[in-house]
FILO-126365 format. One record per residue: x, y, z of N, C-alpha, C, O, CB in turn. Coordinates in steps of 0.02 Angstrom, whole numbers, plus 50000, padded with zeros to 5 digits. Glycine has a CB too. Layout:
BEGIN
XYZXYZXYZXYZXYZ ...
END
This chain:
BEGIN
495025035149908494415040049915494145040349830494405037349783494695048849950 493675044049828493325046349751493835049649707493695050649648492675052249758 494425051449732494985054549705495525051349682495555045349692495185058249741 496005054449650496375049549645496885056449645496715061849621496275043449582 497615054849681498215061949666498935058449691498955053449727498015070849730 499475061649668499925056849669500605060649738500305065649760500215055549574 501125060349766501125066649779501365074949799501475078549848500975065349794 501365075249720501535079549698501085085449669501135091349652501865077049666 500635080449674499995081449600499325084049640499195083249700499735071849548 498965087049593498275088849670497705084049650497745080049604497795099049675 497215084949689496815077849691496295080549633496085085949612496385075349778 496235073449618495845074149553495085070049580495105064649609496325069749477 494635072649570494045069049584493735063449542493695063149480493595073449590 493585060149576493295052349519492575051549544492435053149602493805042749536 492165049449507491285050349526491415041649549491755037349519490475052949437 491085041149601490965033149628490275035449657490135039849696491605029149696 489655028049602488935030249644488965024449698489045018349691488085029749589 488875028049752488915027149803488055022349817487985016649840489135034449835 487455027549791486695022149776486925014349751487025009249784486115025849698 486975015949667486955010649673487385004149670487244998649646486655010749650 488155007149711488375001449758487874997849790487584992749771488795003749810 487795002249860487354999449897486704995549920486564992249970487365001649906 486244998149843485764995549794485954987349804485614983749841485894999049710 486704984349757486914980149726487014971749778487124966149757487544983949697 486924973749837487264972649892486454969849903486604964149922487724979349939 485724969949904485464966849898485404959049894485024955349925485384969349876 486094956749826486034952149832485914946649877485534941949887486274952249813 486644950849908487024947249969486974946750042487254942850080487534948949969 486634950850051486384954150102485244956750137484964957250192486874960450075 485024957250070484484958950063484074956250095483654960250115484354959150017 483974950950111483624944950150483624945050230483314941350269483994938250130 484114950950245484304951950297483654958150347483544963650322485084954150278 483304956050412482854960250425482994967650419482604972050401482654958850481 483704968450440484314976150463484514977150403484944981450399485134975250520 484394975450370484934977050254484614983650256484874985350310484534970250140 484264988650240483734992950235484094997950289484345003350271482934989450253 484114996150345484355000850379485225000550391485525005750405483935000550441 485484995950385486204994850373486464996450322487064997150313486384989550376 485844997450268486255002950195486225009450179486485012750135486055001650129 485715011250242485635021950258485955021050283486385024850260485095027750293 486265017650337487075019850401487575020550355487905025650353487435012550468 487665015050311488305015650264488225020450197488685023750175488495007950236 487835020350181487665025550117487535034450152487755038950116486765021950072 487195036550216487225043950239488255042550264488625047050243486435046450327 488415039850283489085040050302489535041450244489885046550245489275033850334 489545036850190489975039250143489755043750104490135045750060490205035050109 489115046350109488875054950058489165059850100489515064050071487865057850051 489115060250163489485064350206490295066950191490545072450178489445060650266 490605059850201491195060750184491525064350118491975068550109491345055350187 491155061450086491235064650012491135067250001491335068249944491145064149969 490665073150034490505078650016491005086150076490995092250082489605077750019 491475078450116491925083450154492505083150107492995086850115492115081550238 492465078150053493235076849997493065084649960493475088849941493205067349916 492445085049957492385089249894492435100949919492485105849882491345085549854 492365100049995492435104350016493395107050032493725112150024491925103050066 493515100650056494105102150083494775102349996495375103150005494235094850154 494465101549925494515102849879494275109349853494505111149798494385098649860 493935112349878493715120249869494205124649929494385130449920492725121449888 494365121149983494615126250034495525125850002495875130649986494435122950136 495715118150001496375118249951496665117949870497205115149858496605114049968 496295120749823496375120549784496925118849740497295123749742496195123349786 497105115649712497675113649683498245108249733498855107849728497995120749661 497845104949774498445102249832498235094749849497955089449834498445107449916 498475097349876498515086849911498425086849964498565092349987499225081449913 498135080950028498685079950100499195079650091499525081150140498695074650142 499435078450053500315076350069500545082750042501065083850073500735068350023 500455087550001500975093149985500545099850044500785105450052500995095449875 499825097150081500005099050162500305097750201500625102050231499735098650196 500325093550211500685091550285501475091550266501815089650314500435082750317 501825093150213502375093450194502435104150221502945106450246502415089550100 502045107050211501965116050201502065116950299502385121050331500835119850154 501555110250323501925111550397502335110350435502615113850477501755111150429 502405102750415503005102550426503445102250406503895099150434503085100750445 503515104750355504455103750340504825098250350505435099150354504905107850380 504575091450356505025085050372505115083450317505645080250322504785079150412 504885083250231504985077650229504985081050138504445083550124504445071550272 505425081250090505025085850038504605082649990504785076749985505455089949997 504065084249948503655083349948503875075149885503535070049882503245090449940 504375076149852504425071249800504775065749845504785060249818504855073849728 505015065949894505295059049937504705060049980504985061450033506175058849982 504085060349991503795058050021503335053450014502815055549988503695061050037 503335046350034503025038749995502445035950021502385033150075503515032449999 501895037449964501225034749961501025029549930501505027249899500865038349942 500475025949920500375019749860499615020749867499245021249915500715010449879 499535020749810498815023649793498595013849764499035010749735498815032549708 498135011449773498015005649743497065006749711496665010549738498204998849810 496965003449665496275005149649495694997949647495734993049610496335009149573 495184999449697494764995549702494344997549641494135003349638494484995549766 494164992249579493624991049533493274989249541493244983549565493614988949498 492664993449522491864989449574491544990349494491784994049451491264996049670 490934985949485490464988949419489964997449449489374998749435489694980549393 490385001449490489885007049514490715013249512490735018849539489345004449618 491165010649482491785016849497492225013949545492125009849590491505024549532 492865017649519493405015249540493485019649607493365025649612493975015449486 493725014649665493775018849699494625018349747494785013649783493095018349733 494975023549737495915023949779496005024849844495935029849880496415030349757 496185018649856496395019849937497235020749929497635018249891496145011949997 497295025649985497935030749983498185029450060497995031050116497705040149965 498985023750018499275022650083499825028150113500225030850075499605015950078 499795029450185500205034350208500845032650232501005034150290499925037450254 501365028650180501935023250170502415026450271502635022950317502605025750060 502365035750262502765035850299502425037950382502715039450435503255040050265 501905037550368501515034750436501555027050460501715024250512500745035950425 501315024950389501505016450404502055014650454501985012850512501795012750334 502665015550416503285015850465503315018850538503905018750557503775019550432 502945021150580502735022950616502435018750664502695016550715502495026250594 501665017650634501375013350643501935005250660502005001950711500905013950582 502225004650594502574998150628502934997350677503014991650699502924995550596 503335004350714504045002350722503525000850817503654996450858504935010450699 502785008050824502615007850884502285001450915502414998550968502255012750888 501724999650855501414993550845501984987650877501954986250936501214992650762 502254985950852503134981950861502724973250813502694967350829503534979851000 502464977850744502134971950705502544965450661502994966850621501734975650653 502384959250672502504954350678502714954650585502524958350540501914949950720 503004951150586503254948050521502904941450470502824936150501503914945650543 502804941450432502214933150383502594932350337503014936750329501294934150337 502624926050287502734924250251502154924450199501684921450224502984920150270 501974926950131501714928450085501704924850006502074927449964501894933650090 501274918649984501474917049911501074922949857500564926249869501194908349893 501294923049824501274927549741500394925949752499974930449746501834922349642 500284921649761499464916749731498904920749784498294920449781499464904649755 499304924549834498924928549871498974937849884498694942149918499014924849929 499414937449843499834944949853500164950349778500594950849735500604942249901 499494953849811499484960549715500084961349740500334959449793498864970649695 500374965449678500884969249670500884971249619500604968549572501374967349681 501334978549615501154984349579501244983449508501744986249485501524989949602 500764979049454501234977849388501424984549345501574984349286500834972749334 501404987249362501854993449332502364995249351502714999549325501644998749332 502554990149429503404993149465503884991249406503924986149372503744987949553 504234997449405505074993549362505504989649407505574990349468505724999949331 505834984349356505934982449403506974982449399507234980649346505424975649407 507224983449430507814989349457508534982649498508544982949559507264996649546 508764980549484509274974449481509834976049534510284971949546509624973549402 509794982349566510134983249624509684980949681509854977449728510364990349631 509074983449670508524981649737508744975049772508674974449832507644980149709 509034970049732509104961849725509664964349827509604960549875509784957149611 510074970549830510224970749873510004973749928510334974149979510564971249862 509464975849921508974980749976508654974550020508344970049993508224986249930 508754974850089508494968850129507694971050170507324966950198509164966650191 507564978950163507254981250205506504976150181506304975850123507294989850203 506314974050213505344972150220504834975150236504614978950278505124968150261 504654971450174503814976250133503604977750178503844976350232503134972950088 502944981950165502284980850213501714977650179501504980250127501984987850242 501454972550202500904970650152500344973550187500434977350235500814962650136 499754971950167499024975350188498664969850173498564968050115498744982250147 498414966650229497584963350232497074965750180496864970650209497194965450305 496814965450133496134967150131495644962750124495684956750136496034970950089 495044966750099494404963250088494124966150042494204972050028493974962850139 493664960950004493224962949959493774964649872493714968549825492794970450002 494164960449885494754965649831494884955549815494664950849848495754973949887 495344955249747495484948349716495944946049778495734941949818495904948249632 496424948349783497044944149816496914948449902496744954149920498054946049764 497114941349936497194943850022497524948150046497484950650102497424939850063 498044949949984498474955450032498704960749963498734959349903499324950850083 498834966149992499424970149951500004972549959500304972950012499304974349935 500214974549898501024975549921500984985049917500904988249865501754970649847 501084988750005501024995249990501684997249989501855000649941500604998950034 502064996050028502814998550018503304990549978503004985249986503185001350119 503634990349960504084986649908504134982849845504414977749824504264983549931 503714988149820503524986149760504174981549706504244976549670503254993349730 504604988349737505084987049682505684981649719506254980849696505434995149652 505534979749753505934973249808505934968149778506404964449765505624970949879 505054967249758504634961549780504684960049697505014955049686503784963149826 504474962849645504614964749559505174961349554505204956049522504744973349530 505794964349591506484962949547506754954549556507074950449523507194968849580 506304955049642506544946249675505834943849621505914938049640506434943749802 505494943549594505134937849549505354938549489505014935349448504374937949545 505674940749473506044941749415506374934849426506324929649394506534948749410 506784936649491507204928349486507204921849505507614917249511507654928049505 506244923349518505914918749531505594915849587505224911049595506144916049512 505904920749630505524922349689505054918949697505114914749653505314928049695 504304917249742503684918149746503374917749827502814915349833503414913149698 503684919849882503594917749935503934925049964504444927049936503894910249948 503684928750014503964935950032503494934950106502934933350126503744943949966 504434937950138504414940250208504164947250209504434951850178505114939850242 503464948250257503614957750284503074958350321502664953750322503604965150220 502994965550365502784966950409501914965750360501854965150299503154974150444 501504965850399500874962250390500204966150439499984964250493501044953850416 499984972250395499514977450431498964975850426498664977550375499504983850410 498574971750479497724970850477497414978750507497664984050527497414962950542 496774976050496496014980550530496474988950566496634994450541495474973550630 496564984750651496744988650678497244990250701497294992650757496524988850699 498004988750639498504992950626498224998550588498615003050604499034989750593 497705001850540497595005750487497325010650481497255013650427497395003750455 496955014150588496615020050553497055025650538496915030250500496055022850592 497665025050574498215032350565498405031050474498545036050440499225031650635 498385023850439498785022450385498565025250328498775024050271498875016050375 497895031050350497835031750274497475039050246497075040150292497385025250248 497415043450206497695050950222496715056850248496665062750262498255054650113 496205051750244495835053450263495285049250290495435043350278495765056750229 494885049450312494325045050361493825042750308493345039250323493865050050428 493965044750244493285041150203493815034250160493495029250146492745048750127 494445034150144494685029050146494575023950212494315018650197495255030750133 494675024550256494825022650340494125016950328494075010850326494705031350421 493545023650319492835018850325492745014150261492585008250257492085024050329 492845017050232492825012850150493045003750179492684998850189493685017350075 493715004650185493995000550229493744994150277493844988150276494205004450260 493414998250316493074996550370492364992150342492094987250366492935003450413 492244995450294491484994750290491564986050215491154981750202490985005750250 492244987250188492384979850159492634974250186492794969450151492744979950116 492704974250262492954971450323492344971550348492284977550336493514975050364 492074970850361491174971350388490814966350349490424961850364490734979550371 491084968550285490444964050235490704956350246490324951550247490434966450130 491754955550257491724952350270491554945950320491384940250303491884953950254 491644948050370491484947650430490654943750452490554938550483491564955050450 490074949050415489734944250404489434941950336488834942550325489344944950441 489834939450294489824934550263489944927250303489614922150294490244936050215 490584928150358490784924550370490304919650437490404913650446491374927450372 489804923950478489404922150513489004920450513488694917550558489314923550533 488754923050416488004917150388488264913750380487934908750393487484917250328 488984911650358489034904150347489274898950397489154892950393489434903250296 489744903050462489674897750531488964898050562488914893250600490234900150599 488494900950562487934902450607487374899650562486894896650588487854910650629 487404900450506486954893850482486394901650459485824901050435486614885650564 486784909150475486204912450458485994915750501485554919550482485754909250439 486194916050583485944919250653485974926550626486464929650606486474917650730 485434928250629485374938550635485654942150670485924947750671484784941950656 485534937650703485864941750788486624940150792486874944050832485454937650877 487034936550770487634937350777487984940050709488584941250705487874931250801 487534940850658487854944350602487554951650615488024955250631487664940850523 487194953850615487074961350664487764962550712488124966650685486294960450728 487974960450763488414959650803489194963050785489614965850821488394952950810 489154961250713489934961650681489754966550646490004966650589490294955450636 489264972550664489274980850620489434984950637489574984850697488834984250600 489514990350605489714996050629489095001250666489145005850707490074999050570 488304996950621487844998750639487954997750709488085002450746487344996250609 487904991150730487804988750815488394991850845488194997550857487824979550835 488674991750854489364994350888489235000850893489505003850940490074993250849 488855004050854488955013050868488315012150915488325014850970488865020050785 487785008550894487455009550934487455009851009487215012951056487205006950918 487745006550999487825000151074488765004251117489235001451146488054986451020 488645010451101489335012351120489185015851208488615018051219489695018951052 489535015951247489525014651314489785025051306489875028451357490185006251354 
END
């Protein structure tokens, strides 16, 4: 979201220039005949969701989704609720993803996610995570998220302490549960994060189609939400 928060601190709004961001994509996709329509579709979507975030902040001042969830469910104390914040830095502002680790645990069990081994060359691990030696005894597998439009193909959303500690021991490859786009709709605290994630994924698909088909517009168009939503039955 264009906001940042922790499990115990209120939402802080962060400015993000959505209009400037989408104008900049003209360099990649501006030659497509449907680019203007595609850009307007996403810009309208994000500005609407951004407004909803501001309404939420007015409705629940000095709060955040975790505090609200704990208040109504009283299952996990605020300070023990696990989340992971990942900053996607762009020329138009930072966009902060917020992963709901408690929900991801449910998704992992329900979807019976498989495990994969990921090398550090392709894995973002939070560099601010402290190294705790007794984490060497912790055999729980971390959670990796397949990312798009960022430097690394995967981020570690849960298990950063375990991985950082093992990195100090020289380990360079790690096994973990991997969350792909089809697993992630419930993994965020709000729709804005999910749509931003899907938007980045969509651009990856569009670029792949451009490369694979020599720029066939119909093939590229068919991987977009613009097409999918227009053809929903």
